[in-house]
N, C-alpha and C positions, 0 to 999 in steps of 0.2 A: 504494500500500500504506500503510494507516494504521498507527499505532503501538499501537492498542488495538482489540480486538474482544471481543464477549461470549464467542465460542467460536473456537478455532483447531483445524482438522482437519489432521493430518499424514499425507499419503498420498492419491493420487488414483485408487486402484483402486475397485472396486465398493463396498467397505465405506466408504471415505472419502467418495465422492461421495454415497452414500445418507445418510450422517450429515450432511454439509453441506446437502443438499437438505432433509431433514426439519427441521434446525435453523432454516434460513432460512424455511421455511413456517411455523414456529412463532413467527416474529417477532423472533428474535434476530439480531444482527449476527454474521457468520461469514466466515472466510476459509479457503480450502482450499490447502494448500501441497504441491506435487509436485516432487520433486527432479529428475526427468528433463525433457527438453526438450518431450516430447509425452506427453499422457495417453493411455494405451492402447498404448504402445510402450516397450520390447519386450514381446511376448506371452510369458508364462511358464507356460502351462498347456495341457491338452488341449482346452479350450474347450467341454466338454460340460455341459449343464444340462437340467433337466426343465421342465415347464410351471409349476413352482412360482414362477418369476420373474414370472408374470402377476399375482401378488398385489401386486407393487410397481410394475410398468410395463405399458403396452400394448406388445406386441411389434411391432417394426418389421421389415419384410421385409429391409431392408438389414443387419440384425444376423445373419440366419440364413444360414449356409452350407449347412446340410442339416437336414431334419426326420428324426427317428429314430423309427421305429415298432416297433422290436424289437432284440434282441441275439442274438448267437451266441456260445456259450461252447465253447471247444475244450479237451477234457481231454488229459492227457498221452498217452493211448492213441489220440489223434486222433479220438475219438468227439465229435460235436458236439451241443450242446443248443440248440434254437431257443427263443427266448423272445419272444413277441409281446406288445406292450403293449396290453391290452384296452381301456383307456380313455384314459390319458394318452399324450402323445407327448413326445419329447425333442428337443433341438436341439444342433447343433454351431454355436457362435457364430463370428462375425467379431469377436474381442475388441477389435481396434483401433477398430472403429466403435462397438461396444457401450459400451466404457469411455468413449470420447470423448463420446458422447451423454449418458451419465449425468452427466458433469461439466457439460454444457450445461444439463441440467435444473436442476442445483444453481445454476448462474449465473443462469438465468432466474428462479429463485425469490428471488434477491437475494444469494446467496453470491458472494464475490470469489474468483476462481481465479487462482493464480500458479504458473507452471512455472519450472523451474531455480531453485527455492527450496529450498536444502539446509539442513535443520534439523540443527544440530550440538550443541544443548543445550536444557535446559529452565530456566525461571525459577521460583524458589520464593519465597513470602512466608509467613513464620510456619508453615512445614511444609506449606503448600498449593501445588500446582502453579498457577502464575499467569502462564504464558506460555512462549514459546520464543525461542531464540537461533538465528539463521539467517544464511547467506550468500545474498544475492539479487543476481544480476548483478554479482558481484565486491565487494559491499558488505555488511558485517556489520550486522545489524539485530536489535533486540529488539522482539518483539510481546507486549504484555501481554494477558491474557485471564482470564476467570473460570473457564473449563473448557478443557482440551485433550483432544481425542479422537485417540488414537494409532491410525492405520490404516497403519502403516509396515512391515507385513509380518513375516515370520519373524524370530524373536529380536529383537523390537521394541526399538530403542534408546530410544525414548521411555519405554516401560515399564521398561526396565532402569535408566535414569537416575532414575526415580521410586522405585526400590527393589523393583519386582516381579520375580519370577523368570520371565523370558520365554525363557530358553535351552531348547532342545530337546535331550534326551539322544540320544546317537548311536544307541542301540537303537531310538529312535523316528524315525529318519530312513531314508528309502529313497533309493538312488541312481537317478537317472532321466535318460533321454535321449529326445528326440523329434525326428523328422524331419517336415517338411512335404514331401510328395512328389506328383509328378504322373506321368502316363503309366502308370497302373495300372487294372486292371479289377476291380471289386468291386460288390457289391450296395449301392446308394446309401443306402437307408433303414435299414440295420442296422449297428450297431457290432459289432465282433468282438473277443473277449477270449480270450487264450491263458493257460493256467496250467500249472504243472508245472516240475520241475527243469530240463528241457531248454530251456524257453523263458524262464521268469522265476521263479527260485527265491525263495520268500518274498514274491512279488508277482504282477504280471500284465503281459502285453503287450497293447497295444490297437491297434486299427485304427479310426479315427473318420473316416467319409467326410465330405468337405467340398465336394461338388459333382461335376461330371462328371470322372471319372478323377483325382480329387485327394483327398488324405486326410492326416490327422495320424496318424503311426505312431510309437508310443513304448513305452517300457518303464520300469517301476519295480521294483526288486528290493531285498530286505532287505540292509542294510549288512553283515550278517555273511557274506553270500555274495559281495558285490561285491569284497571284498579278494582273493578267489581268481580271479575272472574278472569283468571290468568289465561294467557295463550296456551300454556301447557295443558290446562284443564280442558279447554275446548278440543285440543288435539287428541288428548287421551280418550275423551269421550267418543270422538270420531273413530279412532283406532279400534276401540272396543266394539263399536257398532258395525264398522265396515270391514275391518281386517283383524278379527280377534286372534287369529293364529299367527300373525306376523311376528318375525323375530327382529327386534330393534338392535341394530349393530352399532350405530353411533348416534349421538345426540348433540345438536348445536342449538344455542339460544343466544339472544341478544337483541339489539335494536336495529331496525331497518330504517334508514333515513329517507324521507320523501319530501325534501324541501325544494324550493325553486333553485335552479343553478345559480351560482355566483356570477354576477355580471362583470366583476373585476377581480379575477383570481390571479392578479399580478402585482408586483412591486418592483422597485429598482433591483435588478439581479435575481428576480424570483418569478417562477410560474408554478401554479398548483394544477394538478391533473387528477382526473378520476373522482373517487369519493371525496378526496381532499377539497375539491372545488364544487362539491355537491352536484356532480354531473351524472345524476341518476334519473331514470324515467320514473316520475312520480306515480304513474298509473300502474306500473308493474313491479317497481322496486328493483328492476334489472339495471345493471350498469357496466357489464363487461365490454360491450361493443363501444359505448360512448367513452369508456376509459381508454380503450385501444385507440380510438379516433383522436382523443385529446392528447394522449401520449405521443402519438405519431406527429401531430401538428406541432406540439411543443418542442419535440426533438429537432424537427426541421428548422423551426424558427431559432432555436438555440444555436444550431450549427451555423446558420446565417449570421446571427448576432456576433458569434466569435470571429467570423471572417471580416465583419465590418467593424469590429471593436466597439460595438454599441450595445450595452446591456441595460439601458435605461428603460424605465416604465413606458416611456413614449414609444420606443422601438418595439417592446414586447406587447404593446397594445394590439398588434397584428394578430397575436394568438387569441386574445379575447374576442376580437371582431370575427375571426374565422369560426371559432367555436359557436358564437351566438348565431351566426348565419347557418351553420351546419345542423345544429340540433338544439342549441340553448333556447332560442325563442320558442321552438315547438314544445320543449319540455316545460317552459314556463306556462304555456297554455294548458298542458296536461296537468300541471299542478292545480290550477283553478278548477279544472274538471274533477280532479280527484277530491278536492275539498267538497265540492257539491255532491259527489257520489257518496261520501260518508254520511250525508244526511238523508239518503234515500231509505224509505221504509221497505219492508219485505214486499208489500203490495206494489210499490214502485218497481222493485227488481223483477217481480213476476210479470208486470206489464211490459217492462223492457224485453224480457224473454219472448213475450208474445210478439212484440214489434220485430225482433230479429228473426223469429221463426217465419214471419211473413216474407222475409227476403229470400230469394232463390239461393240455394246452397253455394253456387259458384260465385256469388257476389257478397258473401258474408266475410267480414274482416273486422279488425279492431275499430276502424272508423265507423262501421255499422253500429257497434255497441255505443260508441261515444255519441253518435247522432241520436240514437234511441234514448240515451240518458237525457239529452237536451230536450227532446220532444216530450218525453214522459213527465218530467218535472217542470211545471210552469214557472217555478221560482228561478230557474236557471236558463231560460230561453235565450238570454244574451250570449250564452256559451256557443250558440250556433255560429256566431260571428267569429269565433276563434278556430273553427274547424276548417 
């Protein structure tokens, strides 16, 4: 580990690895610092993505636990809506392998990757971020850099140390629990999603197949409901009812952030990417693809900034502008729709199901559901202007 690099990336998830990869490809020296022992572990998500990741990488068979060709939505009245994906397909990933390989791509491009590297502060020079302070294998080190890319997840400490508001309000957090289970029978190529007060008030419950008789089964519910009945209780009741003979192999729990994306995830010498910049789809809680997109853009801009010797916030504004145009503005719209969706009653959700069932199968998609929400609930008709 050297004492100086052009760029330091903090965090070895998809956002961080993409940022390090693109920075290295652009000719800048870069190191990637991951606090855990292994990149890709522990897994902290449902692992679902779309074919959109193909714009960044060629998909490897070892990454894919299951291909998804459709979805089934279960309304509170138990009526189901089948949704076939007419053109694209989705994937349930093996995140441990996927994340690890992304970091390998960064290393092969020239990035230096270090695990068990715990960043505990940032270094500043004349108001500019100019490096990080870390513990590495029991020894404190200072690494100087021209740019720091913070990919350190929810409520990014790197961003907070730089003076950015990275905290997520409690109203924008969902309580979540997920089990990895075996010994269950289900349709392998379709994800299942349950909504309604009985299953997941203010959120949804998911069943993501991961191969033969194996799945991720989880729940995310609004924080305002979880104080009365925990997400784990809802999930345990569902498991007892629907999959009483399932073997629970792993358990994950925590908060799922669903805030608006940050409009200004930058400072002099700093860019935030992925969860650190709140770049999560508020409707689904998914953030892998947007993290990869943000990391890729940040890495390219960082490499250009090094060539031009300009690490100012003004120059890095190009990153914010590009992100906002690519998906940030759309995610902000989804945030308001999500807020409205949390107030829907079970009768509203059943009515939405009826609306979507009236749509021909080959024309059903996420936008169909969003439009049905806007039509069904008269208090949010203005949301139609956002779609």
